[in-house]
Structures are given as C-alpha cells and as structure tokens.
N, C-alpha and C positions, 0 to 999 in steps of 0.2 A: 513672882517669877515674870520676867519681862520677855521671855522668848515667845516667838510665834512661829510655829512650824507650818509652813505653807505647803499644802499638798493639794492645791487646787486642781480639781479635775472636772471635766466636762463630759458627761456621758448621757446616752439615752438609756433610761431605765427599761429593763425588759422584764416581762412577766409579772408586773405589779398591777393589780386591779385597782382602779380608782374611778369614782363616779365623775370626777372632774377632769379626767384625762390629762393629768399633769405628767409630763414626759422628760423634761430636761433639768439637769442638776448642776449647780455651782456650789462648791463647798470649800471650807477652810477650817483649820484647827486654830483655836484661840486660847489665850489666857482669859479667864472669866472677866477680868477687869476691862477687857477690850470689846466684849460683846455689845454692851450698850453704846459706846462711841461709834462702833462700826455700823450698827443698825440705824443709829440716828443719822449718820452721814449718808448711808445708803438710801434711807427714806427721803432725805433732803434732795439728793441727786436725782432720784427717779420719781419722786412724788407718789410713792406707792400708798401713802396714808396708812402705814403700818402702825399698830399700837405697840410701840417699842417696849414700853413698860411690861406689857403682858408677855411678850416674847422673852424678855430678860428674866422675868420671874419664872417662866416655864423652864428656861435653860438651867436656872439655879437648882431646881428640884429633881433633875434627872440623876439617878444614882450612878455611881462608878460602874463601868462595864455594862451599862444599860443604854437602850435606844428608845427614844420617845419622839412622837410626831404629832404636830398640831396643824390643822388646816385653817387658814384665816382668809378673810376677804381683803383684797387689795384693788388698786386701780393701776392698770397698765395702759399708758397712752390714752387716758381719758375714759377707758372702759373697765367695767367691773370684771374682776378675775379672781383666781384663787392662788394662794401661795401655800405650799406644803413646807412647813418649817420643821426640820428634824434636828435632833441633837443625839449624838453618841458621846457619852462622857467617858473618854478614853483614859483619863487619869484625874486625880483630884484637881479641881479648879482648871481643867483643860478640856473644854468641850470641842468636839468636832461638830461644826454647824453646817447644815446643808439646806439649800433653798431650791425648791423644785417648782418649776413653772411649766406651762403648756406652750410657751412661746420661745422658740429657738433663738430668735434675735435678742430678746430681752435677757435670756439666760447668758448669752455670749457677752452682752454688755455688762451684766452683773459680774461675770467671771473676770472680765478685764478690770472692772472697778475694784474687785477684791485684790488683785495683784497690785494695782496702783495704790490702793489704800495701805496695804502692808508695807510697800516700798517707801511711801511717803512718810509713814510713821517710823521708819527705820527698823522694822521688825523682820 
C-alpha cells in the first residue's frame, strides 16, 4: 500500500515521567516500507547517528493496536542526547512513528523535515 497518511503533530507531552526529560514530539503515520528510507534520510540530514536497522527491526515487531517505545542515544548538534522512538501499530503494516526529543528547536526541524519528506516522495 503506497498511502501515507500524514498527521504530523507537534506537542508538549504532559504528565510523562522520564529520566531524560524528553518533552517534544514529531510524529507521522507510515507504510512499513517507508520507515527505513525515512529514518535513513533523517539520519543523514541531522547526523543523529541513529542505528536505523535497530529502529526498523523494533518497528516491525510491534503488534497491531500496541504501542512500544525504545530510548536510544543520538547526537544533536555535536552533543550526546536521547531519542525516545515510539511506535503505535495502528493497522497491519502501518505504524504511527513518533520521535520525542528534549530540544524544541530540533523537534520543530524534524517536524518540518517530515512534511518535506512526505511531499517530496509524493505521499
């Protein structure tokens, strides 16, 4: 299925406890086949040094109607940081992927990149 429903939203998470104080979210719904290309291009654009393969494999094992989260180390503007990578499998082969950062600015840039990426791919 080649559809990509974009429901990008940008919110401050409230009431979630986290040792890393991750606060800002950018998210989008994907077809599974688009997760790896998106993460690869995101990684290239922002030099986060994300282990794309690990996140793609994580995405593939989330059951339908389930939500799973993994926290990974990344680099933001040359400094170590954390990324909370979440997946809600809304339908078969159609994950809602969300990226949670502690940096409002980078989250806004990622949000804009998601829109650009989807439009550029004609999705």
